[in-house]
A tleap script that builds the chain and sets N, CA, C and O, in Angstrom:
source leaprc.protein.ff14SB
mol = sequence {
  NMET LYS GLU TYR THR THR LEU ARG ASN ILE
  ASN ARG GLY TYR MET LYS LEU GLU VAL TRP
  GLN LYS ALA MET ASP LEU TYR GLN MET VAL
  HIE ASN ILE VAL ASN GLU ALA LYS MET ASP
  PHE LYS ILE ARG SER GLN ILE ASP ASP ALA
  ALA LEU SER VAL PRO SER ASN ILE ALA GLU
  GLY TYR SER ARG ARG SER ILE ARG GLU TYR
  ILE GLN PHE LEU TYR ILE ALA LEU ALA SER
  LEU SER GLU THR LEU THR ARG ALA ILE GLY
  MET THR SER THR SER GLN ILE GLY ASN THR
  GLN PHE GLN GLU ILE ASP LYS LEU HIE TYR
  GLU VAL GLU ASN ARG LEU LEU ARG LEU ILE
  GLU VAL LEU GLU LYS LYS ARG ASP ALA GLY
  ASN TRP ILE ASP HIE ILE ALA GLU ASP LEU
  THR GLU TYR ASN CPRO
}
set mol.1.N position { 176.140 22.961 127.058 }
set mol.1.CA position { 176.133 24.205 126.308 }
set mol.1.C position { 177.328 25.051 126.743 }
set mol.1.O position { 177.500 25.359 127.922 }
set mol.2.N position { 178.134 25.413 125.772 }
set mol.2.CA position { 179.257 26.293 126.050 }
set mol.2.C position { 178.722 27.701 126.276 }
set mol.2.O position { 177.870 28.182 125.529 }
set mol.3.N position { 179.227 28.348 127.304 }
set mol.3.CA position { 178.764 29.687 127.627 }
set mol.3.C position { 179.827 30.698 127.213 }
set mol.3.O position { 180.947 30.678 127.723 }
set mol.4.N position { 179.469 31.575 126.292 }
set mol.4.CA position { 180.394 32.583 125.796 }
set mol.4.C position { 180.353 33.840 126.651 }
set mol.4.O position { 181.340 34.570 126.747 }
set mol.5.N position { 179.205 34.085 127.270 }
set mol.5.CA position { 179.036 35.239 128.136 }
set mol.5.C position { 177.941 34.918 129.150 }
set mol.5.O position { 177.016 34.161 128.857 }
set mol.6.N position { 178.049 35.486 130.318 }
set mol.6.CA position { 177.018 35.272 131.333 }
set mol.6.C position { 175.957 36.364 131.289 }
set mol.6.O position { 174.935 36.259 131.967 }
set mol.7.N position { 176.183 37.395 130.514 }
set mol.7.CA position { 175.223 38.490 130.398 }
set mol.7.C position { 174.106 38.082 129.444 }
set mol.7.O position { 174.370 37.636 128.328 }
set mol.8.N position { 172.875 38.231 129.877 }
set mol.8.CA position { 171.721 37.778 129.110 }
set mol.8.C position { 170.674 38.880 128.992 }
set mol.8.O position { 170.482 39.681 129.907 }
set mol.9.N position { 170.005 38.899 127.847 }
set mol.9.CA position { 168.807 39.705 127.642 }
set mol.9.C position { 168.051 39.093 126.463 }
set mol.9.O position { 168.496 38.103 125.883 }
set mol.10.N position { 166.931 39.672 126.115 }
set mol.10.CA position { 166.092 39.103 125.066 }
set mol.10.C position { 166.798 39.070 123.707 }
set mol.10.O position { 166.533 38.185 122.894 }
set mol.11.N position { 167.671 40.005 123.465 }
set mol.11.CA position { 168.368 40.063 122.181 }
set mol.11.C position { 169.434 38.985 122.037 }
set mol.11.O position { 169.829 38.665 120.916 }
set mol.12.N position { 169.900 38.427 123.127 }
set mol.12.CA position { 170.945 37.405 123.081 }
set mol.12.C position { 170.388 35.984 123.113 }
set mol.12.O position { 171.125 35.029 123.358 }
set mol.13.N position { 169.108 35.848 122.869 }
set mol.13.CA position { 168.452 34.549 122.898 }
set mol.13.C position { 168.987 33.565 121.877 }
set mol.13.O position { 168.880 32.355 122.071 }
set mol.14.N position { 169.562 34.065 120.790 }
set mol.14.CA position { 170.116 33.177 119.767 }
set mol.14.C position { 171.208 32.268 120.325 }
set mol.14.O position { 171.453 31.191 119.783 }
set mol.15.N position { 171.865 32.697 121.406 }
set mol.15.CA position { 172.937 31.890 121.990 }
set mol.15.C position { 172.409 30.584 122.584 }
set mol.15.O position { 173.176 29.647 122.803 }
set mol.16.N position { 171.118 30.522 122.841 }
set mol.16.CA position { 170.503 29.297 123.353 }
set mol.16.C position { 170.205 28.300 122.237 }
set mol.16.O position { 170.005 27.114 122.501 }
set mol.17.N position { 170.175 28.768 121.011 }
set mol.17.CA position { 169.845 27.899 119.891 }
set mol.17.C position { 170.974 26.897 119.639 }
set mol.17.O position { 172.135 27.279 119.491 }
set mol.18.N position { 170.619 25.619 119.593 }
set mol.18.CA position { 171.625 24.589 119.326 }
set mol.18.C position { 172.285 24.796 117.970 }
set mol.18.O position { 173.477 24.534 117.810 }
set mol.19.N position { 171.513 25.267 116.994 }
set mol.19.CA position { 172.085 25.476 115.666 }
set mol.19.C position { 173.167 26.554 115.712 }
set mol.19.O position { 174.183 26.438 115.025 }
set mol.20.N position { 172.962 27.595 116.508 }
set mol.20.CA position { 173.985 28.644 116.635 }
set mol.20.C position { 175.220 28.085 117.344 }
set mol.20.O position { 176.351 28.351 116.936 }
set mol.21.N position { 174.994 27.306 118.413 }
set mol.21.CA position { 176.101 26.718 119.161 }
set mol.21.C position { 176.918 25.772 118.284 }
set mol.21.O position { 178.149 25.805 118.298 }
set mol.22.N position { 176.223 24.931 117.521 }
set mol.22.CA position { 176.915 23.987 116.631 }
set mol.22.C position { 177.620 24.734 115.504 }
set mol.22.O position { 178.698 24.323 115.073 }
set mol.23.N position { 177.034 25.814 115.026 }
set mol.23.CA position { 177.679 26.625 113.988 }
set mol.23.C position { 178.960 27.264 114.526 }
set mol.23.O position { 179.950 27.379 113.804 }
set mol.24.N position { 178.937 27.680 115.794 }
set mol.24.CA position { 180.159 28.198 116.413 }
set mol.24.C position { 181.212 27.090 116.516 }
set mol.24.O position { 182.396 27.329 116.276 }
set mol.25.N position { 180.775 25.873 116.877 }
set mol.25.CA position { 181.699 24.735 116.930 }
set mol.25.C position { 182.307 24.470 115.558 }
set mol.25.O position { 183.502 24.198 115.442 }
set mol.26.N position { 181.472 24.551 114.515 }
set mol.26.CA position { 181.972 24.330 113.153 }
set mol.26.C position { 183.004 25.387 112.785 }
set mol.26.O position { 184.051 25.071 112.220 }
set mol.27.N position { 182.707 26.642 113.107 }
set mol.27.CA position { 183.675 27.705 112.824 }
set mol.27.C position { 185.009 27.420 113.519 }
set mol.27.O position { 186.069 27.519 112.902 }
set mol.28.N position { 184.949 27.068 114.799 }
set mol.28.CA position { 186.178 26.800 115.547 }
set mol.28.C position { 186.948 25.635 114.944 }
set mol.28.O position { 188.175 25.678 114.851 }
set mol.29.N position { 186.228 24.590 114.533 }
set mol.29.CA position { 186.878 23.433 113.915 }
set mol.29.C position { 187.555 23.823 112.601 }
set mol.29.O position { 188.723 23.501 112.378 }
set mol.30.N position { 186.821 24.511 111.742 }
set mol.30.CA position { 187.381 24.939 110.456 }
set mol.30.C position { 188.589 25.833 110.692 }
set mol.30.O position { 189.634 25.651 110.067 }
set mol.31.N position { 188.447 26.785 111.581 }
set mol.31.CA position { 189.536 27.716 111.885 }
set mol.31.C position { 190.795 26.956 112.325 }
set mol.31.O position { 191.893 27.227 111.840 }
set mol.32.N position { 190.624 26.014 113.237 }
set mol.32.CA position { 191.777 25.259 113.740 }
set mol.32.C position { 192.414 24.394 112.651 }
set mol.32.O position { 193.639 24.321 112.546 }
set mol.33.N position { 191.585 23.748 111.849 }
set mol.33.CA position { 192.114 22.872 110.789 }
set mol.33.C position { 192.873 23.678 109.739 }
set mol.33.O position { 193.990 23.316 109.371 }
set mol.34.N position { 192.282 24.758 109.258 }
set mol.34.CA position { 192.945 25.496 108.177 }
set mol.34.C position { 194.152 26.284 108.673 }
set mol.34.O position { 195.068 26.553 107.896 }
set mol.35.N position { 194.173 26.656 109.943 }
set mol.35.CA position { 195.343 27.368 110.440 }
set mol.35.C position { 196.521 26.448 110.689 }
set mol.35.O position { 197.662 26.905 110.754 }
set mol.36.N position { 196.258 25.149 110.829 }
set mol.36.CA position { 197.346 24.176 110.932 }
set mol.36.C position { 197.879 23.772 109.566 }
set mol.36.O position { 199.017 23.319 109.447 }
set mol.37.N position { 197.060 23.934 108.542 }
set mol.37.CA position { 197.441 23.524 107.191 }
set mol.37.C position { 198.365 24.549 106.550 }
set mol.37.O position { 198.342 25.736 106.879 }
set mol.38.N position { 199.166 24.060 105.642 }
set mol.38.CA position { 200.057 24.953 104.889 }
set mol.38.C position { 199.349 25.340 103.604 }
set mol.38.O position { 199.282 24.577 102.640 }
set mol.39.N position { 198.825 26.557 103.632 }
set mol.39.CA position { 198.113 27.043 102.452 }
set mol.39.C position { 198.198 28.556 102.405 }
set mol.39.O position { 198.583 29.213 103.372 }
set mol.40.N position { 197.834 29.076 101.275 }
set mol.40.CA position { 197.812 30.503 101.037 }
set mol.40.C position { 196.881 31.202 102.034 }
set mol.40.O position { 195.803 30.698 102.348 }
set mol.41.N position { 197.310 32.360 102.521 }
set mol.41.CA position { 196.525 33.111 103.499 }
set mol.41.C position { 195.138 33.447 102.967 }
set mol.41.O position { 194.159 33.367 103.708 }
set mol.42.N position { 195.039 33.823 101.692 }
set mol.42.CA position { 193.754 34.209 101.112 }
set mol.42.C position { 192.767 33.053 101.146 }
set mol.42.O position { 191.602 33.246 101.494 }
set mol.43.N position { 193.211 31.865 100.795 }
set mol.43.CA position { 192.332 30.688 100.806 }
set mol.43.C position { 191.895 30.384 102.237 }
set mol.43.O position { 190.720 30.123 102.497 }
set mol.44.N position { 192.834 30.421 103.139 }
set mol.44.CA position { 192.541 30.174 104.559 }
set mol.44.C position { 191.537 31.199 105.077 }
set mol.44.O position { 190.602 30.850 105.797 }
set mol.45.N position { 191.728 32.438 104.715 }
set mol.45.CA position { 190.856 33.517 105.157 }
set mol.45.C position { 189.440 33.363 104.589 }
set mol.45.O position { 188.463 33.648 105.281 }
set mol.46.N position { 189.326 32.919 103.349 }
set mol.46.CA position { 188.015 32.787 102.720 }
set mol.46.C position { 187.157 31.716 103.390 }
set mol.46.O position { 185.974 31.944 103.641 }
set mol.47.N position { 187.733 30.560 103.680 }
set mol.47.CA position { 186.936 29.512 104.334 }
set mol.47.C position { 186.632 29.900 105.778 }
set mol.47.O position { 185.553 29.600 106.289 }
set mol.48.N position { 187.564 30.555 106.424 }
set mol.48.CA position { 187.364 31.035 107.788 }
set mol.48.C position { 186.191 32.021 107.830 }
set mol.48.O position { 185.320 31.927 108.695 }
set mol.49.N position { 186.180 32.959 106.888 }
set mol.49.CA position { 185.100 33.944 106.810 }
set mol.49.C position { 183.753 33.287 106.521 }
set mol.49.O position { 182.741 33.648 107.122 }
set mol.50.N position { 183.742 32.325 105.603 }
set mol.50.CA position { 182.491 31.635 105.263 }
set mol.50.C position { 181.942 30.890 106.478 }
set mol.50.O position { 180.742 30.933 106.749 }
set mol.51.N position { 182.819 30.212 107.203 }
set mol.51.CA position { 182.380 29.446 108.376 }
set mol.51.C position { 181.867 30.373 109.483 }
set mol.51.O position { 180.879 30.045 110.141 }
set mol.52.N position { 182.508 31.508 109.699 }
set mol.52.CA position { 182.060 32.439 110.735 }
set mol.52.C position { 180.772 33.153 110.327 }
set mol.52.O position { 180.004 33.594 111.182 }
set mol.53.N position { 180.542 33.261 109.041 }
set mol.53.CA position { 179.326 33.889 108.549 }
set mol.53.C position { 178.074 33.113 108.950 }
set mol.53.O position { 176.998 33.702 109.061 }
set mol.54.N position { 178.192 31.811 109.168 }
set mol.54.CA position { 177.023 30.994 109.514 }
set mol.54.C position { 176.425 31.419 110.861 }
set mol.54.O position { 175.268 31.837 110.899 }
set mol.55.N position { 177.176 31.327 111.969 }
set mol.55.CA position { 176.569 31.763 113.233 }
set mol.55.C position { 176.297 33.267 113.261 }
set mol.55.O position { 175.377 33.718 113.944 }
set mol.56.N position { 177.083 34.035 112.531 }
set mol.56.CA position { 176.864 35.488 112.499 }
set mol.56.C position { 175.507 35.829 111.889 }
set mol.56.O position { 174.799 36.698 112.398 }
set mol.57.N position { 175.146 35.157 110.813 }
set mol.57.CA position { 173.859 35.428 110.174 }
set mol.57.C position { 172.684 34.880 110.974 }
set mol.57.O position { 171.596 35.455 110.947 }
set mol.58.N position { 172.893 33.777 111.685 }
set mol.58.CA position { 171.853 33.277 112.579 }
set mol.58.C position { 171.579 34.331 113.657 }
set mol.58.O position { 170.426 34.642 113.956 }
set mol.59.N position { 172.648 34.871 114.232 }
set mol.59.CA position { 172.514 35.890 115.276 }
set mol.59.C position { 171.878 37.165 114.733 }
set mol.59.O position { 170.977 37.726 115.358 }
set mol.60.N position { 172.339 37.621 113.583 }
set mol.60.CA position { 171.802 38.871 113.039 }
set mol.60.C position { 170.327 38.729 112.691 }
set mol.60.O position { 169.537 39.630 112.973 }
set mol.61.N position { 169.950 37.618 112.088 }
set mol.61.CA position { 168.541 37.404 111.757 }
set mol.61.C position { 167.670 37.371 112.993 }
set mol.61.O position { 166.593 37.965 113.014 }
set mol.62.N position { 168.127 36.683 114.022 }
set mol.62.CA position { 167.391 36.598 115.285 }
set mol.62.C position { 167.152 37.995 115.851 }
set mol.62.O position { 166.062 38.308 116.328 }
set mol.63.N position { 168.173 38.816 115.791 }
set mol.63.CA position { 168.107 40.145 116.403 }
set mol.63.C position { 167.297 41.141 115.586 }
set mol.63.O position { 166.997 42.230 116.074 }
set mol.64.N position { 166.941 40.799 114.368 }
set mol.64.CA position { 166.131 41.697 113.543 }
set mol.64.C position { 164.685 41.755 114.026 }
set mol.64.O position { 164.004 42.753 113.792 }
set mol.65.N position { 164.203 40.708 114.694 }
set mol.65.CA position { 162.858 40.599 115.256 }
set mol.65.C position { 161.767 40.429 114.205 }
set mol.65.O position { 160.637 40.106 114.570 }
set mol.66.N position { 162.041 40.624 112.956 }
set mol.66.CA position { 161.067 40.422 111.893 }
set mol.66.C position { 161.204 38.986 111.399 }
set mol.66.O position { 162.308 38.545 111.080 }
set mol.67.N position { 160.098 38.256 111.331 }
set mol.67.CA position { 160.141 36.864 110.896 }
set mol.67.C position { 160.684 36.763 109.470 }
set mol.67.O position { 161.445 35.847 109.160 }
set mol.68.N position { 160.301 37.686 108.616 }
set mol.68.CA position { 160.771 37.638 107.217 }
set mol.68.C position { 162.285 37.871 107.140 }
set mol.68.O position { 162.988 37.178 106.403 }
set mol.69.N position { 162.772 38.835 107.893 }
set mol.69.CA position { 164.214 39.089 107.896 }
set mol.69.C position { 164.975 37.947 108.555 }
set mol.69.O position { 166.052 37.568 108.094 }
set mol.70.N position { 164.421 37.400 109.628 }
set mol.70.CA position { 165.053 36.273 110.305 }
set mol.70.C position { 165.245 35.120 109.324 }
set mol.70.O position { 166.339 34.568 109.204 }
set mol.71.N position { 164.174 34.766 108.627 }
set mol.71.CA position { 164.258 33.670 107.653 }
set mol.71.C position { 165.257 34.012 106.551 }
set mol.71.O position { 166.032 33.154 106.129 }
set mol.72.N position { 165.243 35.250 106.087 }
set mol.72.CA position { 166.182 35.669 105.045 }
set mol.72.C position { 167.631 35.470 105.512 }
set mol.72.O position { 168.460 34.964 104.755 }
set mol.73.N position { 167.933 35.859 106.735 }
set mol.73.CA position { 169.295 35.698 107.246 }
set mol.73.C position { 169.647 34.230 107.470 }
set mol.73.O position { 170.809 33.844 107.348 }
set mol.74.N position { 168.646 33.411 107.797 }
set mol.74.CA position { 168.916 31.973 107.922 }
set mol.74.C position { 169.249 31.367 106.569 }
set mol.74.O position { 170.085 30.468 106.480 }
set mol.75.N position { 168.599 31.853 105.511 }
set mol.75.CA position { 168.952 31.384 104.170 }
set mol.75.C position { 170.363 31.844 103.784 }
set mol.75.O position { 171.083 31.123 103.094 }
set mol.76.N position { 170.749 33.018 104.219 }
set mol.76.CA position { 172.119 33.488 103.977 }
set mol.76.C position { 173.101 32.593 104.728 }
set mol.76.O position { 174.152 32.240 104.194 }
set mol.77.N position { 172.759 32.223 105.975 }
set mol.77.CA position { 173.601 31.300 106.750 }
set mol.77.C position { 173.718 29.959 106.036 }
set mol.77.O position { 174.793 29.360 106.008 }
set mol.78.N position { 172.623 29.491 105.463 }
set mol.78.CA position { 172.625 28.234 104.719 }
set mol.78.C position { 173.549 28.328 103.501 }
set mol.78.O position { 174.268 27.380 103.185 }
set mol.79.N position { 173.523 29.469 102.827 }
set mol.79.CA position { 174.414 29.679 101.683 }
set mol.79.C position { 175.878 29.697 102.127 }
set mol.79.O position { 176.743 29.150 101.442 }
set mol.80.N position { 176.153 30.316 103.260 }
set mol.80.CA position { 177.522 30.336 103.789 }
set mol.80.C position { 177.975 28.931 104.165 }
set mol.80.O position { 179.151 28.597 104.027 }
set mol.81.N position { 177.050 28.115 104.637 }
set mol.81.CA position { 177.374 26.716 104.917 }
set mol.81.C position { 177.796 26.002 103.640 }
set mol.81.O position { 178.771 25.251 103.629 }
set mol.82.N position { 177.053 26.243 102.567 }
set mol.82.CA position { 177.391 25.623 101.282 }
set mol.82.C position { 178.762 26.095 100.793 }
set mol.82.O position { 179.545 25.310 100.259 }
set mol.83.N position { 179.033 27.362 100.979 }
set mol.83.CA position { 180.344 27.893 100.601 }
set mol.83.C position { 181.451 27.239 101.426 }
set mol.83.O position { 182.502 26.886 100.891 }
set mol.84.N position { 181.214 27.079 102.724 }
set mol.84.CA position { 182.205 26.456 103.602 }
set mol.84.C position { 182.509 25.035 103.141 }
set mol.84.O position { 183.673 24.648 103.037 }
set mol.85.N position { 181.468 24.262 102.866 }
set mol.85.CA position { 181.671 22.878 102.436 }
set mol.85.C position { 182.375 22.816 101.085 }
set mol.85.O position { 183.265 21.990 100.882 }
set mol.86.N position { 181.977 23.688 100.161 }
set mol.86.CA position { 182.614 23.705 98.843 }
set mol.86.C position { 184.103 24.019 98.960 }
set mol.86.O position { 184.925 23.399 98.287 }
set mol.87.N position { 184.444 24.967 99.800 }
set mol.87.CA position { 185.863 25.299 99.993 }
set mol.87.C position { 186.613 24.139 100.645 }
set mol.87.O position { 187.754 23.853 100.282 }
set mol.88.N position { 185.971 23.467 101.610 }
set mol.88.CA position { 186.608 22.306 102.246 }
set mol.88.C position { 186.818 21.183 101.231 }
set mol.88.O position { 187.854 20.519 101.247 }
set mol.89.N position { 185.849 20.969 100.359 }
set mol.89.CA position { 185.999 19.957 99.302 }
set mol.89.C position { 187.158 20.324 98.391 }
set mol.89.O position { 187.977 19.474 98.041 }
set mol.90.N position { 187.224 21.589 98.010 }
set mol.90.CA position { 188.329 22.047 97.157 }
set mol.90.C position { 189.678 21.866 97.822 }
set mol.90.O position { 190.638 21.443 97.177 }
set mol.91.N position { 189.762 22.180 99.094 }
set mol.91.CA position { 191.020 22.036 99.829 }
set mol.91.C position { 191.412 20.569 99.959 }
set mol.91.O position { 192.596 20.230 99.941 }
set mol.92.N position { 190.414 19.707 100.091 }
set mol.92.CA position { 190.699 18.273 100.177 }
set mol.92.C position { 191.168 17.745 98.828 }
set mol.92.O position { 192.121 16.970 98.756 }
set mol.93.N position { 190.500 18.162 97.765 }
set mol.93.CA position { 190.850 17.664 96.434 }
set mol.93.C position { 192.223 18.137 95.977 }
set mol.93.O position { 192.828 17.528 95.094 }
set mol.94.N position { 192.717 19.215 96.568 }
set mol.94.CA position { 194.057 19.711 96.236 }
set mol.94.C position { 195.075 19.393 97.337 }
set mol.94.O position { 196.178 19.937 97.359 }
set mol.95.N position { 194.683 18.513 98.233 }
set mol.95.CA position { 195.550 18.014 99.321 }
set mol.95.C position { 196.043 19.103 100.266 }
set mol.95.O position { 197.124 18.989 100.845 }
set mol.96.N position { 195.250 20.155 100.419 }
set mol.96.CA position { 195.612 21.197 101.384 }
set mol.96.C position { 195.180 20.813 102.788 }
set mol.96.O position { 195.785 21.235 103.773 }
set mol.97.N position { 194.119 20.000 102.873 }
set mol.97.CA position { 193.734 19.380 104.140 }
set mol.97.C position { 193.510 17.897 103.867 }
set mol.97.O position { 193.182 17.504 102.747 }
set mol.98.N position { 193.687 17.097 104.881 }
set mol.98.CA position { 193.566 15.657 104.719 }
set mol.98.C position { 192.121 15.186 104.703 }
set mol.98.O position { 191.211 15.919 105.090 }
set mol.99.N position { 191.923 13.966 104.255 }
set mol.99.CA position { 190.596 13.388 104.174 }
set mol.99.C position { 189.959 13.248 105.563 }
set mol.99.O position { 188.753 13.451 105.708 }
set mol.100.N position { 190.745 12.908 106.571 }
set mol.100.CA position { 190.224 12.782 107.929 }
set mol.100.C position { 189.719 14.135 108.419 }
set mol.100.O position { 188.655 14.216 109.032 }
set mol.101.N position { 190.467 15.183 108.154 }
set mol.101.CA position { 190.038 16.530 108.547 }
set mol.101.C position { 188.759 16.925 107.817 }
set mol.101.O position { 187.851 17.520 108.397 }
set mol.102.N position { 188.709 16.580 106.527 }
set mol.102.CA position { 187.494 16.885 105.773 }
set mol.102.C position { 186.294 16.154 106.356 }
set mol.102.O position { 185.217 16.737 106.482 }
set mol.103.N position { 186.464 14.888 106.712 }
set mol.103.CA position { 185.362 14.101 107.275 }
set mol.103.C position { 184.848 14.729 108.572 }
set mol.103.O position { 183.642 14.737 108.818 }
set mol.104.N position { 185.749 15.252 109.400 }
set mol.104.CA position { 185.341 15.928 110.638 }
set mol.104.C position { 184.483 17.152 110.317 }
set mol.104.O position { 183.432 17.365 110.920 }
set mol.105.N position { 184.947 17.946 109.363 }
set mol.105.CA position { 184.201 19.138 108.956 }
set mol.105.C position { 182.858 18.735 108.371 }
set mol.105.O position { 181.827 19.315 108.714 }
set mol.106.N position { 182.866 17.743 107.489 }
set mol.106.CA position { 181.655 17.313 106.808 }
set mol.106.C position { 180.593 16.818 107.794 }
set mol.106.O position { 179.410 17.120 107.643 }
set mol.107.N position { 181.016 16.071 108.785 }
set mol.107.CA position { 180.078 15.525 109.769 }
set mol.107.C position { 179.384 16.632 110.565 }
set mol.107.O position { 178.161 16.625 110.706 }
set mol.108.N position { 180.160 17.574 111.081 }
set mol.108.CA position { 179.573 18.673 111.849 }
set mol.108.C position { 178.786 19.607 110.930 }
set mol.108.O position { 177.731 20.114 111.312 }
set mol.109.N position { 179.295 19.831 109.732 }
set mol.109.CA position { 178.599 20.651 108.746 }
set mol.109.C position { 177.206 20.082 108.477 }
set mol.109.O position { 176.224 20.824 108.438 }
set mol.110.N position { 177.125 18.776 108.293 }
set mol.110.CA position { 175.859 18.107 108.016 }
set mol.110.C position { 174.866 18.297 109.164 }
set mol.110.O position { 173.676 18.515 108.939 }
set mol.111.N position { 175.366 18.214 110.381 }
set mol.111.CA position { 174.509 18.426 111.549 }
set mol.111.C position { 173.985 19.861 111.588 }
set mol.111.O position { 172.793 20.080 111.805 }
set mol.112.N position { 174.859 20.827 111.382 }
set mol.112.CA position { 174.446 22.235 111.385 }
set mol.112.C position { 173.448 22.487 110.257 }
set mol.112.O position { 172.440 23.169 110.446 }
set mol.113.N position { 173.739 21.934 109.097 }
set mol.113.CA position { 172.870 22.122 107.934 }
set mol.113.C position { 171.453 21.600 108.214 }
set mol.113.O position { 170.470 22.277 107.912 }
set mol.114.N position { 171.354 20.412 108.784 }
set mol.114.CA position { 170.041 19.844 109.075 }
set mol.114.C position { 169.307 20.616 110.161 }
set mol.114.O position { 168.090 20.787 110.080 }
set mol.115.N position { 170.022 21.083 111.169 }
set mol.115.CA position { 169.393 21.898 112.212 }
set mol.115.C position { 168.902 23.226 111.627 }
set mol.115.O position { 167.821 23.702 111.977 }
set mol.116.N position { 169.683 23.807 110.755 }
set mol.116.CA position { 169.307 25.076 110.135 }
set mol.116.C position { 168.088 24.891 109.223 }
set mol.116.O position { 167.174 25.716 109.235 }
set mol.117.N position { 168.073 23.823 108.444 }
set mol.117.CA position { 166.920 23.543 107.591 }
set mol.117.C position { 165.654 23.361 108.432 }
set mol.117.O position { 164.580 23.836 108.063 }
set mol.118.N position { 165.790 22.680 109.547 }
set mol.118.CA position { 164.635 22.457 110.430 }
set mol.118.C position { 164.158 23.777 111.044 }
set mol.118.O position { 162.953 24.009 111.132 }
set mol.119.N position { 165.082 24.645 111.470 }
set mol.119.CA position { 164.698 25.941 112.029 }
set mol.119.C position { 163.964 26.774 110.984 }
set mol.119.O position { 162.952 27.405 111.291 }
set mol.120.N position { 164.461 26.778 109.767 }
set mol.120.CA position { 163.799 27.520 108.691 }
set mol.120.C position { 162.384 26.985 108.476 }
set mol.120.O position { 161.434 27.755 108.332 }
set mol.121.N position { 162.257 25.675 108.456 }
set mol.121.CA position { 160.943 25.048 108.266 }
set mol.121.C position { 159.964 25.472 109.366 }
set mol.121.O position { 158.822 25.832 109.079 }
set mol.122.N position { 160.408 25.430 110.611 }
set mol.122.CA position { 159.559 25.811 111.743 }
set mol.122.C position { 159.169 27.285 111.651 }
set mol.122.O position { 158.006 27.636 111.854 }
set mol.123.N position { 160.128 28.137 111.350 }
set mol.123.CA position { 159.843 29.571 111.280 }
set mol.123.C position { 158.930 29.910 110.105 }
set mol.123.O position { 158.084 30.797 110.218 }
set mol.124.N position { 159.091 29.216 108.981 }
set mol.124.CA position { 158.199 29.461 107.845 }
set mol.124.C position { 156.764 29.067 108.199 }
set mol.124.O position { 155.820 29.722 107.757 }
set mol.125.N position { 156.588 28.011 108.986 }
set mol.125.CA position { 155.246 27.625 109.438 }
set mol.125.C position { 154.674 28.686 110.374 }
set mol.125.O position { 153.495 29.025 110.278 }
set mol.126.N position { 155.501 29.210 111.276 }
set mol.126.CA position { 155.053 30.283 112.174 }
set mol.126.C position { 154.667 31.521 111.365 }
set mol.126.O position { 153.649 32.159 111.634 }
set mol.127.N position { 155.487 31.848 110.380 }
set mol.127.CA position { 155.197 33.009 109.538 }
set mol.127.C position { 153.866 32.829 108.825 }
set mol.127.O position { 153.029 33.731 108.814 }
set mol.128.N position { 153.676 31.652 108.227 }
set mol.128.CA position { 152.456 31.390 107.465 }
set mol.128.C position { 151.212 31.364 108.354 }
set mol.128.O position { 150.121 31.722 107.908 }
set mol.129.N position { 151.373 30.940 109.605 }
set mol.129.CA position { 150.249 30.885 110.541 }
set mol.129.C position { 150.026 32.218 111.264 }
set mol.129.O position { 149.014 32.402 111.941 }
set mol.130.N position { 150.973 33.140 111.116 }
set mol.130.CA position { 150.858 34.432 111.793 }
set mol.130.C position { 151.150 34.352 113.280 }
set mol.130.O position { 150.642 35.161 114.056 }
set mol.131.N position { 151.966 33.384 113.688 }
set mol.131.CA position { 152.278 33.165 115.108 }
set mol.131.C position { 153.634 33.735 115.496 }
set mol.131.O position { 154.407 33.055 116.170 }
set mol.132.N position { 153.935 34.924 115.104 }
set mol.132.CA position { 155.238 35.504 115.407 }
set mol.132.C position { 155.046 36.880 116.018 }
set mol.132.O position { 154.323 37.710 115.469 }
set mol.133.N position { 155.685 37.126 117.145 }
set mol.133.CA position { 155.657 38.442 117.777 }
set mol.133.C position { 156.931 39.161 117.335 }
set mol.133.O position { 158.041 38.734 117.653 }
set mol.134.N position { 156.756 40.247 116.604 }
set mol.134.CA position { 157.923 40.907 116.013 }
set mol.134.C position { 158.373 42.149 116.772 }
set mol.134.O position { 159.044 43.021 116.219 }
set mol.135.N position { 158.003 42.217 118.019 }
set mol.135.CA position { 158.435 43.353 118.825 }
set mol.135.C position { 158.852 42.853 120.204 }
set mol.135.O position { 158.442 41.780 120.646 }
set mol.136.N position { 159.655 43.636 120.853 }
set mol.136.CA position { 160.207 43.230 122.143 }
set mol.136.C position { 159.175 43.410 123.254 }
set mol.136.O position { 159.055 42.550 124.127 }
set mol.137.N position { 158.438 44.502 123.235 }
set mol.137.CA position { 157.466 44.740 124.297 }
set mol.137.C position { 156.201 45.345 123.693 }
set mol.137.O position { 156.256 46.027 122.670 }
set mol.138.N position { 155.089 45.095 124.320 }
set mol.138.CA position { 153.811 45.634 123.846 }
set mol.138.C position { 153.769 47.154 123.956 }
set mol.138.O position { 153.333 47.845 123.035 }
set mol.139.N position { 154.223 47.659 125.087 }
set mol.139.CA position { 154.091 49.085 125.346 }
set mol.139.C position { 155.415 49.619 125.895 }
set mol.139.O position { 155.747 49.398 127.059 }
set mol.140.N position { 156.155 50.313 125.057 }
set mol.140.CA position { 157.453 50.829 125.471 }
set mol.140.C position { 157.337 52.081 126.337 }
set mol.140.O position { 158.352 52.581 126.821 }
set mol.141.N position { 156.116 52.604 126.546 }
set mol.141.CA position { 155.979 53.771 127.417 }
set mol.141.C position { 156.285 53.413 128.860 }
set mol.141.O position { 156.577 54.288 129.675 }
set mol.142.N position { 156.217 52.121 129.178 }
set mol.142.CA position { 156.544 51.668 130.537 }
set mol.142.C position { 158.040 51.546 130.742 }
set mol.142.O position { 158.499 51.371 131.871 }
set mol.143.N position { 158.799 51.638 129.674 }
set mol.143.CA position { 160.255 51.480 129.766 }
set mol.143.C position { 160.855 52.716 130.415 }
set mol.143.O position { 160.605 53.844 129.990 }
set mol.144.N position { 161.636 52.488 131.434 }
set mol.144.CA position { 162.268 53.581 132.163 }
set mol.144.C position { 163.745 53.259 132.333 }
set mol.144.O position { 164.121 52.546 133.264 }
set mol.145.N position { 164.582 53.776 131.448 }
set mol.145.CA position { 166.015 53.416 131.511 }
set mol.145.C position { 166.731 53.962 132.723 }
set mol.145.O position { 167.929 53.730 132.889 }
savepdb mol mol.pdb
quit
């Protein structure tokens, strides 16, 4: 597990999720591939933004603490994944990136996509069963900053 920061608390728990870690890897891969390619800045920026949106939405949903909002943000992350792949396909079909580069993106994308689908499935079961704690602490009167 790559460690981005050594500072930990309950709100940063998303960093332990393999799907978030793999989504960060996908963003880094996409970023590196498109920045080496000769293409219009706008196109490069759009795929870069779509790829970074995946781990960003996983993190934001996690930090919302509401199971419904968490799932909603995971679906947004899933949509950003689809956008990332569609842009990579377009770039490949117009020879802006090579087929080998596309295959690298596609392989990691597929892994992130399946992990994200599985997380959504698990969370929807928790939501339906009522097994979700949507607050950080039972009694905040004990909190003394």
